[in-house]
C-alpha positions as CSV (number, residue, x, y, z in Angstrom):
1,M,3.0,-43.7,-24.6
2,G,2.8,-40.7,-27.3
3,K,2.5,-37.1,-26.8
4,K,-0.9,-37.8,-28.5
5,D,-2.1,-40.4,-26.0
6,M,-0.8,-38.1,-23.0
7,I,-2.5,-35.4,-24.1
8,L,-5.9,-37.2,-24.1
9,A,-5.0,-38.8,-21.1
10,L,-4.6,-35.1,-19.2
11,I,-8.1,-34.1,-21.0
12,E,-9.5,-37.2,-19.5
13,H,-8.4,-37.0,-16.1
14,Y,-8.5,-33.4,-15.6
15,S,-11.7,-32.2,-17.5
16,N,-13.6,-35.6,-18.1
17,G,-12.6,-35.6,-21.4
18,N,-14.1,-32.2,-22.5
19,K,-11.3,-30.9,-24.8
20,A,-12.8,-27.2,-24.2
21,Q,-13.3,-27.1,-20.4
22,F,-9.4,-28.7,-20.5
23,A,-7.7,-25.3,-23.1
24,N,-9.6,-23.3,-21.0
25,R,-8.0,-24.7,-17.4
26,L,-4.4,-23.9,-19.5
27,G,-5.7,-20.6,-20.5
28,I,-5.1,-21.2,-24.4
29,T,-8.0,-21.6,-27.0
30,P,-9.4,-24.8,-28.1
31,Q,-7.4,-24.1,-31.4
32,G,-4.4,-24.2,-30.0
33,L,-5.1,-27.6,-27.8
34,S,-6.1,-28.7,-30.9
35,T,-2.7,-28.0,-32.3
36,W,-1.5,-29.8,-30.0
37,I,-3.1,-32.8,-30.3
38,K,-2.7,-32.6,-34.1
39,R,1.7,-31.8,-33.9
40,E,1.6,-34.6,-30.6
41,S,3.6,-32.0,-28.7
42,F,2.4,-29.7,-26.4
43,D,4.2,-27.1,-23.6
44,I,5.2,-29.1,-21.0
45,E,5.9,-26.6,-18.2
46,L,2.3,-25.0,-18.9
47,I,0.8,-28.1,-18.2
48,F,2.5,-28.7,-15.2
49,S,1.8,-25.4,-13.5
50,K,-1.9,-26.2,-14.3
51,C,-2.2,-29.9,-14.0
52,E,-2.0,-31.1,-9.8
53,G,0.4,-33.8,-9.0
54,I,1.1,-34.1,-12.3
55,S,4.7,-35.9,-12.4
56,A,7.6,-34.1,-14.4
57,Q,9.1,-37.0,-15.3
58,W,5.8,-38.6,-17.3
59,L,5.2,-35.2,-18.9
60,L,9.0,-36.1,-20.1
61,T,9.3,-39.1,-21.3
62,G,5.6,-40.3,-21.3
63,Q,6.7,-43.3,-19.2
64,G,6.2,-44.1,-15.0
65,D,2.8,-42.9,-12.9
66,M,1.3,-39.8,-14.5
67,F,1.5,-38.0,-11.0
68,E,3.9,-36.8,-8.6
69,N,7.1,-39.4,-8.5
70,N,10.2,-38.0,-9.1
71,N,13.4,-39.0,-8.7
72,Q,15.2,-35.6,-10.6
73,T,14.2,-32.4,-9.3
74,K,11.9,-30.3,-11.5
75,S,14.8,-28.0,-12.4
76,E,16.5,-30.6,-13.9
77,L,13.6,-32.4,-15.7
78,F,12.9,-29.1,-17.3
79,S,16.2,-28.0,-17.9
80,K,15.8,-31.0,-20.6
81,N,12.7,-29.1,-21.7
82,D,14.3,-26.4,-24.1
83,E,15.5,-29.2,-26.1
84,I,12.5,-31.5,-25.9
85,N,9.7,-28.5,-26.9
86,S,12.0,-26.6,-29.5
87,D,9.9,-27.0,-32.2
88,L,6.9,-25.4,-31.2
89,P,5.3,-22.6,-32.1
90,K,5.1,-19.5,-29.6
91,I,4.8,-16.1,-28.9
92,S,7.2,-13.4,-27.2
93,L,6.6,-10.1,-26.8
94,E,9.9,-9.2,-26.9
95,K,11.1,-6.8,-29.7
96,G,13.1,-8.5,-32.6
97,E,12.2,-11.8,-31.3
98,G,9.8,-14.1,-34.1
99,K,8.0,-12.3,-36.8
100,P,5.1,-9.4,-36.0
101,Y,1.6,-10.9,-35.4
102,F,-1.3,-8.7,-36.5
103,D,-4.7,-9.8,-35.2
104,V,-6.1,-8.2,-38.4
105,D,-7.4,-10.8,-41.4
106,F,-5.9,-10.2,-44.4
107,L,-9.0,-10.3,-46.4
108,G,-10.9,-7.7,-44.3
109,G,-8.3,-4.5,-42.8
110,F,-4.9,-5.8,-43.7
111,D,-4.1,-2.8,-45.3
112,E,-3.7,-1.1,-42.4
113,V,-1.1,-3.3,-41.5
114,F,1.0,-1.7,-44.2
115,N,-0.1,1.6,-44.9
116,S,-0.6,2.9,-41.8
117,Q,3.0,3.9,-39.2
118,V,1.7,3.5,-35.9
119,S,0.6,-0.2,-36.2
120,V,1.9,-2.3,-33.6
121,P,1.7,-6.0,-33.7
122,D,-0.3,-7.6,-30.7
123,C,2.8,-10.0,-30.2
124,N,6.0,-11.8,-32.0
125,V,5.1,-15.4,-32.8
126,I,8.1,-17.7,-33.5
127,V,7.3,-20.9,-35.4
128,P,10.1,-22.9,-36.3
129,G,10.1,-23.6,-40.1
130,F,8.9,-19.7,-40.8
131,E,11.6,-18.2,-40.9
132,K,11.0,-16.5,-44.3
133,A,8.0,-14.9,-43.2
134,Q,8.0,-10.9,-42.7
135,V,4.3,-10.7,-41.2
136,W,1.8,-13.1,-39.6
137,C,-2.4,-12.2,-39.9
138,N,-5.5,-13.9,-39.5
139,V,-7.4,-16.0,-42.3
140,T,-11.2,-16.0,-42.4
141,G,-13.1,-18.2,-45.2
142,H,-12.7,-21.5,-46.9
143,S,-12.0,-22.0,-50.3
144,M,-8.3,-22.8,-49.8
145,E,-9.4,-25.7,-47.3
146,P,-7.8,-28.5,-46.2
147,K,-4.8,-26.5,-47.0
148,I,-5.4,-23.0,-45.0
149,N,-8.3,-23.5,-43.1
150,H,-10.7,-21.4,-41.7
151,G,-9.4,-19.4,-38.4
152,D,-6.0,-20.2,-39.1
153,I,-2.5,-17.8,-38.8
154,I,-0.9,-17.3,-42.1
155,A,2.6,-16.3,-42.8
156,M,3.8,-13.7,-45.4
157,R,6.4,-12.0,-47.1
158,E,5.8,-9.1,-49.6
159,C,7.1,-9.9,-53.2
160,S,6.5,-8.9,-56.7
161,V,4.6,-9.9,-59.8
162,D,7.7,-10.6,-61.1
163,D,8.4,-13.0,-58.6
164,I,5.3,-14.9,-59.3
165,Q,5.9,-18.9,-59.3
166,Y,2.5,-20.1,-61.1
167,G,1.4,-23.0,-58.6
168,E,2.4,-21.7,-55.6
169,T,-0.7,-19.9,-53.2
170,Y,-0.7,-15.8,-52.8
171,A,-2.0,-13.5,-50.8
172,V,-2.9,-10.6,-53.5
173,V,-4.5,-7.0,-52.8
174,L,-6.3,-6.2,-55.6
175,D,-8.2,-2.4,-55.9
176,T,-11.2,-3.8,-54.5
177,I,-11.1,-7.1,-53.0
178,R,-8.4,-9.3,-51.5
179,T,-7.5,-12.9,-51.9
180,I,-5.6,-15.4,-51.5
181,K,-5.6,-18.4,-54.2
182,I,-2.8,-20.4,-56.2
183,L,-1.8,-18.3,-59.1
184,R,-1.7,-19.5,-62.0
185,K,-1.2,-18.4,-66.0
186,G,-4.3,-16.7,-67.9
187,S,-6.4,-16.8,-70.9
188,S,-4.2,-13.6,-71.9
189,P,0.0,-12.0,-70.7
190,D,-2.4,-9.7,-69.1
191,V,-4.6,-11.3,-66.3
192,L,-3.7,-14.4,-64.0
193,R,-5.8,-17.3,-63.3
194,Y,-6.6,-17.2,-59.5
195,V,-7.6,-21.0,-58.1
196,P,-9.1,-22.2,-55.1
197,I,-8.1,-25.4,-53.4
198,N,-12.1,-26.0,-52.5
199,T,-13.5,-26.2,-56.1
200,T,-16.3,-27.9,-54.6
201,D,-17.7,-24.4,-52.9
202,F,-16.2,-22.1,-55.3
203,D,-15.0,-21.6,-58.9
204,E,-11.7,-19.9,-60.3
205,Q,-11.5,-16.8,-61.8
206,E,-9.2,-14.3,-63.5
207,Y,-8.2,-10.9,-63.0
208,P,-6.4,-8.2,-64.7
209,I,-2.4,-8.0,-63.1
210,A,-3.2,-4.2,-63.3
211,R,-5.3,-4.3,-60.4
212,I,-2.7,-5.4,-58.2
213,Q,-1.8,-3.4,-55.4
214,K,0.1,-5.6,-53.7
215,I,1.0,-9.7,-53.3
216,F,2.6,-11.6,-50.9
217,E,3.8,-14.9,-50.8
218,V,1.9,-17.3,-47.9
219,I,5.0,-18.8,-46.5
220,G,2.5,-21.7,-45.1
221,S,0.0,-21.5,-42.3
222,I,-1.0,-23.1,-38.5
223,S,-3.4,-23.5,-36.5
224,K,-4.1,-20.7,-34.1
225,F,-2.7,-21.7,-30.5
226,F,-2.8,-18.8,-28.8
């Protein structure tokens, strides 16, 4: 049985198919549960601790009885979990482990993170493949869907105007607004085009380069999993 089918089986058994209820049982957000289903992976130890009677062997392999029937000790089984679960995003409260996550919206109050000397991250985020990221924060809005969805968290790295690679996605702080768009050459050398992905509901715009106060390369985004 694949991981996605296993998650759906757990939801059906423990919450009668109610995903929000099952997420609450585990102490994670519904978005986090959706990420598990989408990525076809999950936190084995968390499920084992929250779902009484579940078989550790079944959680690790997807084979055998869904309920307790182990031939190995749980410690032996979970020692394998580090390898099986190593590609899952995680949070950490350990200093220096992962990259800082601030519970702020880039399009709202993100300036406080870089301008305040007392800003403290809520936690650190560890996401394999996003090692280049400098910081994580929230994003709202629908202009970059389906690549970046409303409610996602985005990984960013501060850069300069000279670093811009046309056709890539950037989070830009202008003098009066903040925006996340694909940047392209403008109609003249002193402006840039800001291009949305969702062109049904949003139009592209041009802004003078001189209005840029800060710019961040968007390494990528994931559904908020905590």
